[in-house]
N, C-alpha and C positions, 0 to 999 in steps of 0.2 A: 837525712837519716830518719827513719820512723821507729815506731815502737811495735814490738811483737811480744806476745805472752811467752814467758819462760825462755826467751831467747837472749843469749849474750853475744852481742855482735852487731853487725849492720843489718838493716832491713829497710824496705821501701814501704812508705805509708800509703802508696797508691796501688800496690800490687802485692803478690806473694813472694817477691824476691827477698831472699835472705842470704847473708854471708856470715855464718857463725864463727865465733872465735875458736880455734882448735883447743881441745882440752890440754891442760898443762902448759899453756903458753904464758910464761912468766917474765922472761928476759925483756928488759925494756926495749932493746934494739929490735928484738923479734916483734914486740908489740907495734912498734913504729913501723916496721916493714909490713905488718898485717894491715894496719890503718892505711897505708899508701896503696896496697894492693885492693883493699876493700873499696876505697874511694874510686880507684880506677874502674873496678868491676861495676860499681854503682852507676858511674857516668855512662858506662857502655851497655848497661842492661836495657832490655826492651820490656816494658810493662805488659804488652799484649801477650808475651810469651810465658808470663808467670801467673796469669789469673788474678783474681781479686785479692786484696789484702785480707787477712784473717780479721774476723769481727772481734770486738772486745768481748772477752769472756764474762760470765757472771761474776767471777772473782775480781774482775776489774770494773764492776759496775760504778756508776757515778758516785753512789753513796760510799761504796768501799774506797774509792780513790780519794774522795774528799775527807773521809774519816781518817785515812792515813796521814794526810796533812795536818788535820786537827791534833792528832796524837803527837806530831812532831813539833807542835806549839803554834801553829797558824790559828788565827781567829777563824771561827766558822765562815764568816762573810768572805775573808780572803781565800780560805781553802776553796770555797765554791767558785769564786772568780777564776782562780788558777786552774781548777779542774774543768770549768766550762770552757775556758780559752783553749785548753789542750784538747778536749774532745771535739770542739768546734773546728780546730785545725785538722785533726785526725780524720774528720768526717766531712771535710770541705767539698768532697765530691758527692755527698749523700745528705741532701737537705733534710730529709726526714730524720736521719740519725742526729743531726745537729739540733733540730727542733725537739727531739726527744731529750737530748742533754739539757736543753734550756728548761724543759718541764721537770726533769729530775733535779735540776738546781733549785727551782722554786719549792718542790717537794721537800728537798733536804733542809732548806732554810725554815720551812714551815715546821718540820719535826724538831729542829733545834729550838725554835721559839716555843713550842709546846712542850719542851722538856723531854721529848722522846728519845733524843740523841745526846 
């Protein structure tokens, strides 16, 4: 299961396939049935039929994601490591994006050290 901006539900991190949670789905048994159906749909989907996965938006930049973790109590170094691992995983098929995430991680830590964050 991947991550998609403003999506509640299942998504593929390799393509644009999504399986959003229906609005007002609150019953635990219905949620369980939704997850079973979503898992089945995910296993059966064809990435080639859904195009590329959506790119991370500016609101989900490296710095924004790392800052979110810091505000939740993580040390900056740990927040950077977690964010870097997530972004590297999300961009495993795009070496340039993974490289940019590493550069952004170094930049974030430099800003922390300089007291800018």
